[in-house]
Legacy VTK file of the C-alpha trace (Angstrom):
# vtk DataFile Version 3.0
C-alpha trace
ASCII
DATASET POLYDATA
POINTS 129 float
47.392 -151.667 -13.537
45.067 -149.153 -12.141
45.409 -145.898 -13.481
46.604 -144.454 -9.865
49.437 -146.685 -9.911
50.127 -146.124 -13.357
50.542 -142.155 -13.051
52.414 -142.629 -9.922
54.716 -144.659 -11.840
54.992 -141.909 -15.378
54.633 -138.835 -13.835
58.419 -137.541 -13.808
59.386 -139.764 -16.050
61.900 -137.940 -18.562
60.835 -137.425 -22.076
63.412 -139.239 -24.865
62.164 -139.025 -28.718
61.336 -142.653 -29.632
61.071 -143.952 -26.291
58.523 -146.164 -24.849
59.255 -147.077 -21.518
58.768 -146.638 -17.802
62.070 -145.176 -17.713
62.259 -142.218 -20.796
59.324 -141.635 -23.330
58.050 -139.763 -25.675
54.421 -138.033 -26.252
53.635 -141.565 -28.263
55.252 -143.713 -26.445
53.660 -142.455 -23.216
50.275 -143.182 -25.304
51.069 -146.886 -25.565
52.476 -147.380 -22.123
49.045 -146.009 -21.117
46.730 -148.424 -23.094
48.919 -151.254 -22.901
49.028 -150.680 -19.004
45.629 -149.155 -18.156
42.974 -149.753 -20.621
45.021 -154.019 -21.162
44.891 -152.402 -25.014
48.222 -152.797 -27.466
48.142 -150.247 -29.929
48.975 -150.580 -33.489
52.951 -149.973 -34.469
53.789 -147.514 -36.685
56.438 -148.528 -38.656
58.273 -144.763 -39.282
57.816 -144.182 -35.215
61.415 -146.379 -34.516
63.058 -145.607 -37.602
62.935 -142.189 -36.637
60.024 -140.803 -39.459
58.559 -137.419 -38.733
55.983 -136.724 -36.427
53.935 -135.782 -38.921
53.823 -138.808 -40.645
53.766 -141.169 -38.152
50.331 -139.285 -36.515
48.942 -139.939 -39.888
49.671 -143.498 -40.103
48.128 -143.632 -36.359
44.742 -141.462 -36.837
43.635 -144.543 -39.205
43.531 -146.530 -36.140
41.610 -143.990 -34.469
38.312 -141.943 -34.595
38.176 -138.483 -33.977
35.382 -137.627 -31.561
34.239 -133.688 -31.430
34.278 -133.181 -27.545
36.912 -134.291 -24.968
36.796 -137.764 -23.566
38.435 -140.039 -20.829
41.369 -141.751 -21.621
40.860 -139.911 -25.326
44.159 -139.014 -27.330
44.182 -135.953 -27.298
46.246 -133.940 -30.646
47.725 -130.605 -30.567
48.768 -128.705 -33.480
50.595 -125.731 -34.709
48.335 -124.403 -37.549
46.739 -127.780 -39.337
50.129 -129.569 -38.630
49.770 -132.660 -35.461
52.949 -131.401 -33.023
52.293 -133.139 -30.022
49.543 -135.761 -28.031
48.732 -136.729 -25.063
45.569 -138.136 -23.105
42.883 -136.706 -21.671
42.679 -138.335 -18.040
40.246 -135.829 -17.056
37.840 -133.409 -18.793
39.889 -130.518 -18.358
43.798 -132.365 -17.353
45.873 -134.146 -20.109
49.241 -136.567 -19.023
51.511 -136.044 -21.716
55.864 -136.281 -22.304
57.095 -132.805 -23.477
60.407 -132.885 -25.342
63.708 -130.940 -24.310
64.666 -131.774 -20.841
60.939 -132.479 -20.392
59.283 -135.081 -18.833
56.047 -137.121 -17.874
53.316 -134.326 -16.338
49.945 -133.565 -15.656
48.516 -129.946 -17.601
45.534 -128.023 -17.401
43.850 -128.399 -21.006
43.096 -124.635 -21.036
46.816 -124.318 -20.376
47.478 -126.540 -23.061
45.010 -125.266 -25.672
46.955 -121.474 -25.197
50.518 -122.898 -26.330
48.610 -124.174 -29.482
46.965 -123.057 -32.150
43.997 -125.953 -31.793
43.286 -129.605 -30.453
41.733 -132.822 -31.603
40.385 -135.703 -29.838
40.877 -139.479 -30.799
39.185 -142.379 -29.605
40.677 -145.846 -30.596
38.760 -147.662 -33.198
LINES 1 130
129 0 1 2 3 4 5 6 7 8 9 10 11 12 13 14 15 16 17 18 19 20 21 22 23 24 25 26 27 28 29 30 31 32 33 34 35 36 37 38 39 40 41 42 43 44 45 46 47 48 49 50 51 52 53 54 55 56 57 58 59 60 61 62 63 64 65 66 67 68 69 70 71 72 73 74 75 76 77 78 79 80 81 82 83 84 85 86 87 88 89 90 91 92 93 94 95 96 97 98 99 100 101 102 103 104 105 106 107 108 109 110 111 112 113 114 115 116 117 118 119 120 121 122 123 124 125 126 127 128
């Protein structure tokens, strides 16, 4: 599926914890869907994700399959932090735009990277290894 079609189908999909579908998704589920449908890559399955492990544990497990990069790269996973604790992920779809799914009555949306950086204390970029 091309990226524009994916975006038209996923924007506005409701957030739901541990969900990964075009009906509902959380932030990690969105990353999985993007890589599956746009990049043609099945991401490594994280056992703790579906069983309800906390975000930090899941992020640490996932990170072993990704490589950190120092600067924003299109289609990279963007991790947002409070202090040193990762709390949210999204996909960088342009040098300045992030596709993400925000919780608690949120939906999949595109926001400015700069606006997101004002909400969180730091940001990191990772490409799938």
